[in-house]
Every structure is written in C-alpha cells, then in structure tokens.
C-alpha angles and dihedrals in degrees: 000000000000089000115053117203129195147122114294095198138034091240089062093231099126128047113206120210114189120189114205124184122339115346132188139200088267090056089049092051091050090049091050090052090050092051091051090053090051093048089051090062096062137053100218140069115288123204126207137222109192109192114198097163095107096038139073128211111240102202141128105244090218091063098050097106094044092048093045087053090054094059096040116104128182093228131071121211109251090231095050112123137167117343120205125182121204121201100009112172126204093273092055092047090050090051089049091051090053091046091050091053091048095051091044086062087056090054092252131126118201119172125202116189121211123221135181098208143021090254091052090049091053091048091053092050092049092047094048094045088056094058 
C-alpha cells in the first residue's frame, strides 16, 4: 500500500498515515477504510497525522472533483478527532478544497489542518483538543 496506516502511540490516540511513493485515489480509499477499522477498536476521540512528505499524488487534475466526491461521505465517525496533514502540495490542497465544497453540500463540515513540521502538527492537535 502506498499509504501506510497505524497507531502512532501506545495509548491509541493518534492514527498515523504515511504516504510513500506515488499514491492514487484507490490507495486513499484503502487508507480511509483502514482508519475506520482502527477507530472502531477504541471508545475515544482519535486524532490523525497524515504525512505526505515522502509521497506524490498520482492523479489527473481534471478528475479531482469527481474523485473527491467518491471518498466523501455524509457521516463522520464518532471517534474522529483532529486531522493534520504534513507536506501537502498545491494539488492536494486543491483536492481538499473540492472535497470541502462537496461535503458542505451534504451538510457536513470536516476540517483538515496543514502543518509544515512534526512539531507544528503536534501543536495543532494540542490546540484543537483544548477547544
């Protein structure tokens, strides 16, 4: 899998998603399914660090909205917490903007934060947990 998913910590409070090499929408869908399975195993909020720094998004720019629509769901997992993306390039941020518009039409708000370092990602999680 081009996107590896697992627990970052022994308390199972953060799911780590590491993209390595070229990844596709199919890889993203498999990673999303894996995160849901992990969240199903605990009874508390789970935060995410999604590290794209060693990966590249293999996508046709013309299909971004259609593909974003395919991974959008109207429901949010009850254990879903703060989501932070490391190393998002312009293509990923464009895909996120399209995804955000699609889910807004479903009546859903899902925020992804963008960070430029591990320390910044941890700061965002701590800040958002405190709200």
